[in-house]
N, C-alpha and C positions, 0 to 999 in steps of 0.2 A: 443596480440598473438589469438587465436580462442582455443573455446571448443567445442570438438566433443562430444554430445550427443546421443549414440544408440538406437534406441526405436523399438522392434516389434509389433507384433498384439497386445501384453495384456497388454503393456505398455500405448498405444495408447486409450484403452477402459479406464485407470486410471489415464487420465490427467484429470485436476481439476483446477479449480480458488480457492483462496481462499488470506484472508484480513490477514495483520500482524500489529498489532498495536508496537508489540514489534520492528518489523524491520523496521517501521517507525522511531521511537525512535532512533537506531539506525544512519540511514541514517540523523536524523536529527542534530546527535551528529557529522557526518560527515561534513553537509552543515558547521557547527559553527570552522570548522576545516581552511576550506576556503572559507569564504563568499563571497568572490569577485566574484568566481566563478557562482554564482547563485543568479541572476539576481531577476528571476522571486519571490524570496521569500523574496525580499526586505522589502515589511510589517509586512512579518511575524518578520522577525529580528529584527525591529523596534518595535514591540510587546513585544518580548522576553526579551530584550537586558538587562533591568536592574534586571530582575529576574534570566538570564542565567550568569550573571556577577559572583554569588552567588556559580556557579556548578568550581567543577576542576575535568574537563575532559581531563585531561590528561595520566590518567590510559589508558583508549580507545581510544585514539588519537595514542597511542605507537601501540596500534595493527591495525589502519587501514593504512595498504600500500595504496599508490595511483594505484601503481603494483604489485600486490604478492598477497599472499595469506592474507585471512583476519579469522581468528577464528571463525569456524561456530558454536561451541555454545554456542555464548553470542547472537546470531538469528537466531536460526535452523527454519528449514520452520514450518509452523504454523500445525499441526494436523487434523485442521477440515477447514470449509470455514468461520466461522467469530469464530474465538477464541479472547477470551480477552485477555487485557495485563496480569492480573491477573494468567491464565493460562499456557501462556506463563513463565510470569518470575519463576512459581513455576518450569516450567520444566528446567529452564536455573540453578536454585538451587538444582536440584536432580543431577545434571550431575556427573559422575565417576571422579572424580579429577585426575585420572590417564589418562585417555580420554582427559582430559581436557588439562593436562600436554604437551600431545604429538600435541593437537590441538597449543598452544600457540607456541611451539617450530617451528611447520611449519610456523606459521605466524613472528614470531623476527628473522629466521637464515636464510632469506631474507634481513633484512639490519641489520648487523656486529655493527652498533652502537646503535642498538634497544636492539640487543641481548645481548652485554657486558653492557651495562648500568645497574647501580644498580636497575634501578625499574624494567629492563627486568628479572633480576637474581633473583630478589622477586619474582617474581609471576612464576617464573620457581621449585623455592626451596620448596615453599609450595601451592601447586595448589587450595588444598580445600579453604585455605584461598583465595586466588585469586577469585577464582569461588564467594565465599560470597561478595567481597569487590566489583568487575563487577557487580553484580546483583543487590546490594546493589544502586551503581552506575547508573545502568541503570534505577531502579526505581524512584532513584529522576531527573535525564533526562526526563521520563515520566510524571511524575506531573508537572514539568517546563514549559517543551516544547512542549510537545503531547496532554496532558490530557485537557487542557482548552479549545483546537483548534478544538480537537477532531470530535466533528457532523460535523466541515462542513470537514475536511479530510476524513470522511466515507463516506458521502454523495456523495463526488467525487471520490470514489474507488468504491464504490458500484455502481455507476450509469455505473462507466467502466467495471465494472465485467457483467452488465447487457447487455451494446453496446456490448460488444465481443462475448458472450455468444450468442445473436443474430446471431453475425456475423457468426459463427462459425456454427450455423446451417445453413445461410446461401451459405458459400463461402469454408467452410471446413478448415481442421487444416493445409495445406500446407501455402494457401494464409491467413490465419489471421496471424500466424507466423510473414507474412511481414508485417501485418500493424501494429501487434505489436511493433516491431519498424526496419529500415531497417538494423541493425546489427544483425537478424536472421535470418538463410536460411534455407529452408527443401529442403534436396534431397537423395535420395534414404534411408529411413529410417532413416536419419540421420540429427539431427538438430546440426548448425552450428552456435556457439556464439562468437561475434566478442567482447573479455573481454581486458581491460586492466590488462591482467595477463602476465608473462614470460611465453616462453616455449608451448610447445604443449600441452595441456591435452585430453584427451581420457577417456569416462567414457561409460560402457554398463549397461544400467538401469535392462536388466534382471529381467522386470513386475512389478519394482514397481511404474512403472509410472511417472508423473511429476507434479508437481506444479507452476503453474502459477500466481504470486505475482503480483498485479500493486503500485506502489510506486509513492508517489507527491513528496518524498525528492532525488530518485536515477538518476532525470531525468539531462542528455538527454540520459544516457548510460542504456542496461543491465547488469546485474548481474548474476552470476553462480558460478559454482564452489562448489558444497554443495558435502564434500565425506560422504561416509560410515562412522558412522551407518545410516547419515538422509538421508530423501529420494530427489532424486533429485529434483532441482527449480530452476525456473528462473524467474529473479526482472525487471517487464519493468516498463517504463515511461508511467503513466498515463495519457488519456487525458485530454483537461480542465484546465491545470495547468494555462495556461496563465491568465486565471478569477478568479482564485483562490482566492484571495486576495481583490479582489476589491468586493465593496457591491452593490448589483444588483438594476438596475436603475427601478423605478414604471412603468412595462409595462403591466399593470390592466387595461385595458379600460374600462370608466366612465359607458357606456352602461351595459356592462359586469357585473362591480357592482351594477349597479342599479337592473339589473336582481337578481343576485344569493347574493347580501352584499359582502360588501368590503372584510370581512375578509376569508372566502368563494371564492371568486371569485382571491383572491391573491393564495391562495394556489392552484386552478386549473392551473394557470399560472407561480406559482415555478416550475410546475411540466416538466419542459424542459426535466431530462431526471428521470429515475427513482429513487424515495426515501422513506425513511423512517419514519415515524411518528416523533421521537425526530429529522433525518435531519432538516425537515421542519421545526418544531418548534422553533430551534436553529436559522433560516435561517430569519425566518418571525418575529422572539419575541415574538411570540402567546404562551400561555400554552398549556401543552401535551395533556390535555382533550379537547381543543376548538380543536386542528388541530385533532386530532379523531374522533370528533363528524362531524367535517366537511368532513373529508377524507368520514366517511361510507355514510353521504347523497351526496357528490357527485358520491359515487361508485354504491346508489343504483338509482342512476337519468341516470347513463349508460353514464356517464363521464370519468369512471378512472375505471380501472381493476385493481386487486393486485395477486402476488403469495408472496408465504415463497423460502426466500432466510438464509438459516441458523436458526437464532435467530429471525430473522427481518422480518419482512412484507411489500414489496416494492409494491408501488404505482405510474401506468404510466398511461396516457391517451389512451381513448381511442379514434378511428375517428373523433365521434361527439363531445369529449373534446378539441379533436387538432382541429378541426374549431372555436372552440370558442374561445381558448385561441391564435391559433398562429394567427401572422398580415397578411401572405399571404393566411391563408386561412378567413378570417371576413370580412364580407361584411363593407363597410366606413361608420363609426359613420355621 
């Protein structure tokens, strides 16, 4: 059923993109509940299979209805564009227990078997303990499921935000929403999000603005429904998931490697999308200091440009860098 978000002019001025390591952790836990529905992530599922076997994720799964309300407090919208997991989980631990209890009740009430189960009743009886235990479990899930792969995931999410920020400047908000997901529709100052919830839900943003959060593990559908006091947000599937877990082929031409040096040419050719130093180092298997030096030289030579996004500096190719690195722009060797 649809969710209707009514935005006024002040809301449009406060729309922003953000990354959420905690949101990705929760989404990954959901994937593990139904791995057969997520073929794109089979390589990741194989990588984490043994480590994940040591996690008891049942308390989180109890709250993750496929259709219905999921507690907002265990993965609220991030307060900033590049919030760390440590900052987000600290926010979870500081939640008012009574607010958490109301949120838990909304989730459990939609499934009587969960509400009346011993685990569900224990959660409601002592919400302060429940908050601590769920935060501890989310932190364990982060360490096992996401943190070892975060440089790769973050690179894709940052590239998605960079791409859609450019599209926003080019085509405007209405068209951008349709490109984020076909389940997002804009008409007469109202964003309609087709989500897997029961009933019809409406929220007037009232100047709070909207957070747009790309997600690797939420594919293929968007998600929303954050209730007060949290800022309204829409989670949408990030671009490029199909090739996320594949190892990049060597696309660095020999002539370019001879001109620039193999490592420096590899850095230039790896920047199909804007990326930061740590993501490139992880992708190419190089030391951070080496990648940083190569980026500085390439930028000084006019092959790259850089811009700051939160705490990150993202690099992307200039037209000259594209001409050297992209096959259709290169002369034949």
